[in-house]
C-alpha positions in Angstrom: -51.1 25.9 3.9 -50.1 22.7 5.7 -49.5 21.0 2.4 -47.2 23.8 1.2 -45.3 23.5 4.5 -44.9 19.8 4.1 -43.6 20.3 0.6 -41.1 22.9 1.7 -40.0 20.7 4.6 -39.4 17.8 2.2 -37.4 20.1 -0.1 -35.3 21.2 2.8 -34.6 17.6 3.8 -33.6 16.7 0.3 -31.3 19.8 0.1 -29.7 18.8 3.4 -29.0 15.3 2.2 -27.6 16.6 -1.1 -25.2 18.9 0.9 -24.2 16.0 3.1 -23.7 13.9 -0.1 -21.4 16.4 -1.7 -19.4 16.9 1.5 -18.8 13.1 1.9 -18.2 12.7 -1.8 -15.1 14.9 -1.6 -14.2 13.3 1.7 -13.8 9.8 0.2 -11.7 11.2 -2.6 -9.5 13.3 -0.3 -9.0 10.4 2.2 -7.9 8.0 -0.5 -5.6 10.6 -2.1 -4.2 11.4 1.4 -3.4 7.8 2.1 -1.7 7.3 -1.3 0.2 10.6 -1.0 1.4 9.9 2.6 2.6 6.4 1.6 4.4 7.9 -1.4 6.1 10.5 0.6 7.1 8.0 3.3 8.6 5.7 0.7 10.5 8.6 -0.9 11.9 9.8 2.4 12.9 6.3 3.6 14.5 5.5 0.3 16.5 8.7 0.4 17.8 7.8 3.9 18.7 4.3 2.8 20.5 5.7 -0.3 22.5 8.1 1.9 23.5 5.3 4.3 24.7 3.1 1.4 26.4 6.0 -0.3 28.4 6.9 2.8 29.3 3.3 3.5 30.8 2.6 0.1 34.1 3.8 -1.3 33.6 6.3 -4.0 35.2 5.8 -7.4 35.0 2.0 -7.5 31.8 1.9 -9.6 28.6 0.2 -8.7 28.9 -3.1 -6.7 27.4 -6.0 -8.7 24.9 -6.9 -6.0 23.1 -3.6 -6.0 21.0 -3.7 -9.3 19.6 -7.2 -8.8 18.9 -6.7 -5.1 17.1 -3.4 -5.8 15.0 -5.0 -8.5 14.1 -8.1 -6.5 13.1 -5.9 -3.4 10.8 -3.8 -5.5 9.2 -6.7 -7.4 8.7 -8.6 -4.1 7.1 -5.6 -2.6 4.8 -5.1 -5.6 3.7 -8.8 -5.4 3.1 -8.4 -1.7 1.0 -5.3 -2.3 -1.1 -7.1 -4.9 -1.7 -10.0 -2.6 -2.6 -7.7 0.3 -5.0 -5.7 -1.9 -6.8 -8.8 -3.0 -7.5 -9.8 0.6 -7.9 -6.3 2.1 -11.6 -6.8 2.7 -11.0 -10.1 4.5 -8.3 -9.2 7.0 -8.3 -7.0 10.1 -7.0 -3.4 10.2 -4.0 -4.6 12.3 -3.0 -7.1 9.5 -3.5 -4.4 6.9 -1.3 -2.0 8.9 1.4 -4.7 9.2 1.3 -5.5 5.4 1.3 -1.8 4.6 4.4 -1.3 6.8 6.2 -4.3 5.2 5.2 -3.1 1.8 6.5 0.4 2.5 9.8 -0.8 4.0 10.4 -3.2 1.1 9.9 -0.5 -1.5 12.0 2.0 0.5 14.9 -0.6 0.6 14.5 -1.4 -3.1 14.3 2.3 -4.2 17.1 3.2 -1.7 19.5 0.7 -3.1 18.4 1.8 -6.6 19.0 5.4 -5.8 22.5 4.7 -4.5 23.3 2.6 -7.6 22.1 5.4 -9.9 24.1 8.0 -8.1 27.2 5.8 -8.3 26.6 5.3 -12.0 26.7 9.0 -13.0 29.1 11.8 -12.3 27.9 15.0 -10.5 24.2 15.5 -9.8 22.9 13.6 -12.9 21.7 10.6 -10.9 19.9 12.8 -8.4 18.3 14.8 -11.2 16.9 11.6 -12.9 15.5 10.4 -9.6 13.9 13.8 -8.8 12.5 14.0 -12.3 11.0 10.5 -12.2 9.2 11.3 -8.9 8.0 14.7 -10.1 6.7 13.0 -13.3 4.9 10.4 -11.2 3.3 13.1 -9.0 2.2 15.1 -12.0 0.7 12.0 -13.7 -1.1 11.2 -10.4 -2.8 14.7 -10.5 -3.7 14.4 -14.2 -5.1 10.9 -13.7 -7.2 12.1 -10.8 -8.6 15.0 -12.8 -9.4 12.8 -15.8 -10.9 10.0 -13.7 -13.1 12.4 -11.7 -14.5 14.2 -14.8 -14.8 11.1 -17.0 -18.2 10.2 -18.4 -19.7 6.7 -18.2 -19.3 6.2 -21.9 -15.7 7.2 -21.8 -15.1 4.9 -18.8 -16.4 1.9 -20.7 -14.2 2.7 -23.7 -11.2 3.1 -21.4 -11.9 -0.3 -19.8 -11.9 -1.9 -23.2 -8.6 -0.1 -24.0 -7.0 -1.3 -20.8 -8.1 -4.8 -21.7 -6.4 -4.6 -25.1 -3.3 -3.0 -23.6 -3.1 -5.8 -21.0 -3.3 -8.4 -23.8 -0.6 -6.6 -25.7 1.6 -6.4 -22.7 1.2 -10.2 -22.1 2.1 -11.0 -25.7 5.2 -8.7 -25.6 6.2 -10.2 -22.2 6.0 -13.8 -23.6 8.0 -12.9 -26.7 10.6 -11.1 -24.5 10.9 -14.1 -22.2 11.3 -16.5 -25.1 14.0 -14.3 -26.7 15.7 -14.0 -23.3 15.8 -17.7 -22.9 17.3 -18.2 -26.4 19.9 -15.4 -25.6 21.3 -17.6 -22.9 22.7 -19.8 -25.6 23.4 -17.3 -28.4 23.9 -13.6 -28.9 21.9 -13.3 -32.1 18.8 -11.7 -30.6 20.7 -9.2 -28.3 19.5 -6.1 -30.1 16.0 -7.4 -30.5 15.7 -8.2 -26.8 16.7 -4.6 -25.9 13.9 -3.2 -28.2 11.4 -5.6 -26.7 12.5 -4.6 -23.2 11.9 -0.9 -24.0 8.5 -1.7 -25.4 7.6 -3.8 -22.4 8.5 -1.0 -19.9 6.6 1.5 -22.1 3.5 -0.6 -22.1 3.8 -1.1 -18.4 4.0 2.6 -17.9 0.8 3.2 -19.8 -1.0 0.4 -17.9 -0.2 1.9 -14.5 -1.3 5.4 -15.7 -4.6 4.1 -17.0 -5.1 2.0 -13.9 -4.9 5.2 -11.9 -7.4 6.9 -14.1 -9.7 3.8 -13.7 -9.3 3.8 -9.9 -10.3 7.5 -9.7 -13.2 6.8 -12.0 -14.4 4.0 -9.7 -14.1 6.3 -6.7 -16.3 8.8 -8.4 -18.9 6.1 -9.4 -19.3 4.5 -5.9 -19.9 7.8 -4.1 -23.7 7.2 -4.0 -23.2 4.0 -2.1 -20.4 5.2 0.3 -21.2 8.9 1.0 -24.1 8.2 3.5 -22.5 5.1 5.0 -21.0 4.8 8.5 -17.6 6.5 9.0 -16.0 3.0 9.5 -17.3 1.8 6.1 -16.2 5.0 4.4 -12.7 4.7 5.9 -12.5 1.1 4.7 -13.2 2.2 1.2 -10.7 5.0 1.5 -8.0 2.7 2.8 -8.7 0.2 0.0 -8.5 2.8 -2.8 -5.7 4.7 -1.2 -3.6 1.5 -1.1 -4.5 0.7 -4.7 -3.6 4.3 -5.9 -0.3 4.0 -4.0 0.5 0.7 -5.8 -0.3 2.4 -9.2 1.8 5.5 -8.4 4.8 3.6 -7.2 4.7 1.2 -10.2 4.4 4.2 -12.5 7.4 5.9 -11.0 9.4 2.7 -11.2 8.7 2.4 -14.9 9.4 6.0 -15.6 12.7 5.8 -13.8 13.7 2.7 -15.8 12.9 4.4 -19.1 14.9 7.5 -18.0 17.9 5.3 -17.2 17.6 3.5 -20.5 17.5 6.6 -22.6 20.2 8.3 -20.7 22.6 5.5 -21.8 22.4 3.3 -18.7 21.3 -0.2 -19.7 
């Protein structure tokens, strides 16, 4: 009788641990998604405000000022590099430092996208520019949800195959990038490769778009795989992991939207 009670008691403890495991498993995923989503919304709102300020301060009908495109691109690229450096050291710095870097990263992206939004709106008549911006952000949000679903449901075998695919895709991107840079350098002295450069530019952005999408899937897959090590950990440790992956997901999402927007601009006739 006592043996049966002991067995039933152990089963009850195991059941309790499993319930706690499942609760925390969703908690880590929801925290990381919440951080990425909040950062994405903040960047979008701030970028819209910056765009409105620039739009109201410029005289309409005079076209796009020459400084807007390069400044927007430089601000976005610098912010992306800053985010990559911050993510690489996220486990070695304090939460205050992470908060400062996250703030600077968000402001940098907001300024870059805000200037870009204003330039796009000045480049098109009517609401075409606003439509392209909205469509790019909607496509990025949809890709985020799809990547989350695929990554969460992906098997171990499929995850390994995807890692190999990402590796090959990265090598392809690097090769195309090097060819593009070589052709661009040559184009400074001759116009022979102008059309070829344009095709390589489209291919480069397309490969970059695929990379960011599969990076998101991979990140969601990793979140799913580390649950067993994080779920029963202290809340502080769980939040550190959530912050790390939320920041990484935000980097992937913003990079994906940037590439989608560039492709949309290119195929809408704006080079």
